[in-house]
N, C-alpha and C positions, 0 to 999 in steps of 0.2 A: 721722551719715553718715561718721564717721571710719573708713572701711574701707580695707584694703590696696588699692593701686592696681595691683600687679603680678598680672595674671590670665593672662599669656601662656602659662603652662603648661597652661591649660585650653582653649586654642584649637587647632584642628587645623593641622598643618603640611601644606600642599598642595604636593606635588612630583609633578607629572604625569609619567608615563612615556609614551614614544612608543607609539602604537597604529598599527602598519603597515598601509598600505592593502591589502596582499596578505592580511593576516590578516582584515580585514573582508570581503574578497572571498571568502575560504575559508569564513568564517562564513555568509555569505549563500548560498554555493553548497550548504552542508550543510543549512541550516535554512529557506531560502526565506522564506515568509510568517511563519514563527515567529521571524524576526530583524528587528528594527526599528532604524533609525537616525534616525527622525523626532524632531525636537527635543522636541515635546510629550511623547512617550513617554519619552525619555531624561530629561527634567526630572522626570517623575513618579517615576522610579526613582532619582533623584539627590537626593531629599530625604526626611526622615522627620519625626517630631514634635519633634526637637531644634531648637535655634535656630541651628545652624550652616548656613552657605551655602558650598558648594563647587561647582565645575564638574560637570556630569552625566557619567555614563559615556558611552563612545563608541557603544555599542550595547546593546540588550536582547535576550536570547534568552528566548523563552517555552517552557520545557521542558515536555514532556508525558510523559516517561518517564525512568527511570534512565539509559538509553542516551543519551538526549538530553543529560543533564547530563555524563555521562562523555565524550561526544564534544566538547562545548563546552569542558570543562576541558582535555581533551587538546590541543585547538587552542591554548588559552591557554598551556599548558606549552610547546608547541612554539615559540611566538612570545614567551614570557616576558611575557605580558600579564595584569594583575590581573583577578581575577574576584570579584564580590561577590554572594552569595546574597540573594534578595529574596522575602519572604513576602507580608505585607499592608502593610508600611510603617509599623507602629505603634511602632517603636523610639523611645526617648526620649533615647538617649545617642549618637546619630550612628553606629550600627553600619553603616548602609546606604550611607554616603557614599563616593563614589569619590575619596578624597583623593590617590590616586596614579594616577587615571585607570583605564582598563580597561573591562570590560563588566559588566552585571548579568545574572544568571540568575534569571529570575522562575519560581518553582515553583508559582505559584497554580493552574495548570491540573492539576497533580498532586494532585488533591483526592479520591482514592478511599479509602474504608474498605475495606481489602483482606481482612480476616478478623476475625470476632468469635468468641472462644472463651469462651462464657458459663460453662462448667464450670470453666475455669482462671482466670477473671476477667482475661483479657487481650484486647487488641485490637491489630491492626497497621494502620497508616495510612500514606498518602503525606504528604509534608511540608506540602502546601498545604491540607490539611483544617484548618478552624478549630475552635476549642474548642466553639462552639455547635453546629456541624454534627456534630461527633463525639458530643456528648451527645444530639442528636436521633436519631442512628443507633443508639445503644445503649439508648435509653430503653425500646423495646419488650421488651428482654430483662430489664428490671428492674434495669438497671445505670446507673452514671454515672461520669464522669471528673471529679474535683473541682478540678483546678488551674484557676484562673480570674483571670488578670491583667485589668486594667481594660478593655483593648481586646479585641475578638473576634479575638485573635491566631492565627496559624497554629501548628500543632503543631511544624513544623520551626523556626520562629523561637523558640517557647517553649523547645524543647530546646536550641537554640544559645545562648540567654541564661541558661539555668538559671532560668527564670521560676518565680514562685509566684503567690500571690493571697490571697483572703480566707479560703480554707479551709486554708491552710498550717499553722495552729496544730494541727489534728487530722490532716491527711492528708499533710503534708509538701510538698515542692517537686518540680520536675521531676527533681531529682537522685535522689529516692527512688522516683520513679514510672516512670522509663524503664528497661525491661528489656533491650532489644536495639535495634541500629541497623544500617542500611545506609548507607554513606558512600562518596562518590567522593573519592578522594585527589588530591593535587596533580599526580600523573602521569596522572590520568584513569582510574585503576583503581578497581574496585568492591570495597569491603571490608565484611565483616559482623562486627559485634561482639555478644557476648552471646547469650543464648538466651531462650526463654519460661520457663525455670525461675526460681523466685523467688530462688534464691541459687546462687552458684558461687564456688569458690576456685581456679579454673583460670587461672593466669597473670596477667599484668598486666590491670587493669580498664580496657580501651580504651573501653568504653561511657562510664564516668564521665569519662574523659579528653576525650571528644568533647562531652559534655553541659556546656554553659557555654563552649565554645571559641569561640563567636561567629563561625563561619565561617572561622576562621584556620587550622584543621588539616584541614578536609574540608567537603564539601557534603552535608548530610544528605538522603537521598532516601527513607528509609523508617524508621518509628519503631514499636517494640512497647512498649505501655504497660500498666500495671496498671489494672484497673477495680475498682469497688466496688459492692456492692449498694445500691440506693436505700433509704434508711432507712425503717423501718416508720412512724416518726412524725417530723415536723419542726415546729419552732416557732421563730418569730423574735420578738425583742422590742427595743424602743427604751427607753433610760433616760437621762434628762437629769441633768446634774451642775452644781453651782455653779462649779466650777473644772476646768481640765484635770488638775491634780494629783489631785483627788478621783477622776476617771475612771480615771486611770492606776493609782492605788493600788488601786482596785477590781480591775483586771485582774490586777495582780501577786498579789494574794491569791487570786483565782480559780485562776490557774495553779499557785501554790504549793500549794494544797489539792488539786490533781490533778483538778479538774472537767474532764470531757472535752468542753469546749465546741468546737463545730465552726467557728464564726466569731466574731470579736470585733474590731470596727472602731471606731476613734475618729474622730470628725468634729468639728472645732472649730466654735464658733458662727458665725464668719464664713463658713465653708464651707457650713454648714447654710443660711445665707441664700442663697448662690449656688445651692445644689441646689434649694431651694424655688422660686426664680425660673425655673430652667431646666426642672425636671421637674414644676412645678405641684403641689408637695406642700405640706401644711400642717403641716410639722414644727415643733415648738417650737424657736426660734432660740437654743438654748443648746448648750453643749458636750454631746456625747452619745456613748454607746456603742450600736452596732448589733450585736446578737448573734443567734446561731442555734444551736439544739440539735438533735442527731440521736440516734435510738435507738428503743427501745420506747416506748409511751406513758408507762409508769411511769417509765422512766429519764429521759425528756425532762422530765416534770413535776418530778422530784427535782432534776435539774440546774438547771432554771429557778428553782425555789424557793431553792436554795442561792445562786445568783448574786443573786437579788433581795434576799436577806437581807444578803449581803456589801455590795451597792451601797448599801442603806439606811444601813449604818454609816458610809459616806463621804458621805452627803448626797444620794445618788441618789433621784430621785423621778420620778413620772409614768411608771411602767412602762406601755408600750403594747405590746399583742401583735398579731402578724400570723400567723394560723394557717392561712389559706387560701393555696393556691399563687399565686393572683392578687395577694394582698396582699404576699406575700413577694417575688414577682417584681418588683413595683413598687418596693419598697424597694431591693432589690439592684441593680436597673437604675439607679435614681437614684445609688446609691453608686458603681457602675462609671462613671457619667457625670460624676463630680465634676470630673475634669480639664477636660472640655468645658464644664461649667457654669461653671467659673472663667474660662475663655477667653471665654465669651459675656458674662461680667459687665463686661468692659472691651473693647469693640469695637476690633479692630485690634491687640490686644496679642499677645505671645508669652509662653510660660511657660518660665522657666529652672527646670526641675524637678530634684529630686534625691531619692535615698532613701538611708537608712542603716539599720543594724540593730545593736542593742546587746543585751547580756545583759539579761533581763527585770528583774533587780534594779536596773539602772542606767538604766532607761527614763525614770523621772520626772526624774531630774537632767538627762539629755540633752534631753528635750523642753522642759522649763521654761526652761532657759537659752537654747535656740534660739528659742522663742517671744518671749522678752524682747528678743533681738537683732533679730528680724524686726520687732517692733513699733517699736523705736527707729529702725530704718532708714527707715521711712516708705513702703516699697513695699507695695502690696496683695499679699496672698499667700493660698494655701489650704494646709490641713493635714489630711491623712487618714493613717490608720495601720492596719496589720495588727498592732495592738499586742499581740495574744496571743502573738506570737513576737518582740516587741521591734523590729519593722520599722515605719518611718513615712516619709511622703513630704511634702516641702515643695515648693510651686511659687510662685516669685516672678514676678508679672505685670509685664512691662516693655513699653515702647514699642520696637519693634524698631529704630527709627532713632535711639534715644538711647543713645549710648556711655556716658553717666554712669549711667543706670539699669542697663545691662548690667554695668558695673563693680561697682555696689553689689550686684546680685544674686549675681554670681560670688564676691564677697568674703564675703557671707553663707554661700554654699555652702562655701567654704574653711573658714570657722569651724566650721560644722556638722560637716563630715567630720572635721576635726581633733579636735573634741570627742568624736565617736563612737569614733575610734581611741584616744584617751586612756582612754576607758571600756571598752577591750577589745572594741570592736565592729568593724564593717566599713564600708568606704566605699560599698558597695552591697549591699543585701540581695537585690535581685531584678532591677533594671534591667540589670545588667551593666556592664562598664567602657566598651566602645566607645571613643569619643574623649574624652568628657567627664570620665571618671574616670582617665584614663591618668596624670595627674600625681599621683594619690594611691596607686596601686598599690604603688610602691616604699615609701612610708611604711607601708603596711599589711603587705606580705609580706616586706619586707627585700631587700637586694641579692642575697643568695645564692639565694633562692627565685625571684626574677624572672629571674636568669641561668639557672636551671634551666629555667624556662619558655621562654626564648630558645633554649636548647639543643634542647629538644623541637621547637620551631617550625622551627629550621634543619634538624633531622633529617628531619622530615616534609614540609617545604616549602622546599627549599634555595634556590629562586629567588624566594621570598617573593611568590607570586602570589595566595595565598588571603587575601582581605580584608586587604591590607597596611595598616599604619598604625593598627591597632586594638590595644587591650589594652596594648601596650608598643611602644617604637620599636626598630627593628632597624638 
């Protein structure tokens, strides 16, 4: 437990701005019942899945249209009041917290699928549509949207954090799958970026600028996405390994051989135990890879046979197949619920979670050293990873009332991120920066790049009202 004690750079700086009474009155006059100042509502919108605790926003506006968002932001701009977009509240890095006060704009009621263009493989949705609702809406067209973070997150939130998920190894992240946006700027103006065309070289790429901006450059009110045909054949498999290294070496060889695997997830033995208890599965409680193959029946069989052969070279055993939709759904639901399974394993705990991503060739080095440090620290933890693209997640389970456990967990986080950066990786593969990773952005991007980000922020949001106190300090 000889961990660094200085974790102050990981904690939020709370500097509440004044929210004038006449502003709240104007908000209530415009929105009526769509605006709430009830404490319970404000507290619900003033927390997420992170371990940070800050005062809640002064009010919550439940937007039902782009015009609602524009009017709310325009009022905030007039009074220089911060505004924080809110989807479903599944952020892990403190994105939703009102560290400088202000109001929350809840876009959950903006949940319409506006258009499905099956011939072009595109769909346009409002930001409150969740990933599961989107897939339900396009399923009848023989299509699906593959990006699947662990929570049933909103498309607006997924876009704002540049999220990914278990399918990223084959289908990419939100960065590759967002074609166009409608965004409300800091002045309350409505801006459209991009088109439904699959490529464009016209001017600056404002769409990519907004994707991953975490609500600091604009409030997303509409998203146009790529869709994909449902695969003709799908098969999933579980393979157990004697060590984490054996599982990771298998993945590295699979990727280097160009096998077009659709999903490739690592779950360590400890996390398998948690998942079994939570989801009532009977999985072998060993380190395992959970994989999925998409394509024609012949190509799926060829992919599976190739991976099985590679796995056997590294001691992989007990290949178990899930070929029916029900079996696959049960497995992937259990995987997506790993975070909640871990929380349930230690009643009353909170998880200090983090994610990093490294080049696939450096994955084994990064993972093994991180596991050794976590074991030595003595805190219970869970480990899962989208290891097909070098991304993995640690969650350290702590007593929220124990400053010492928090210190140890954050110190482990510091070491893990520093290791990833040394190995030419990133401090966050998909969670985003939010509050928790602000201290690492300078180390990763460098002073020049961060200052360029600040310059863009100041140009687009001169009064710093859009989700202030996130990504970097101003």
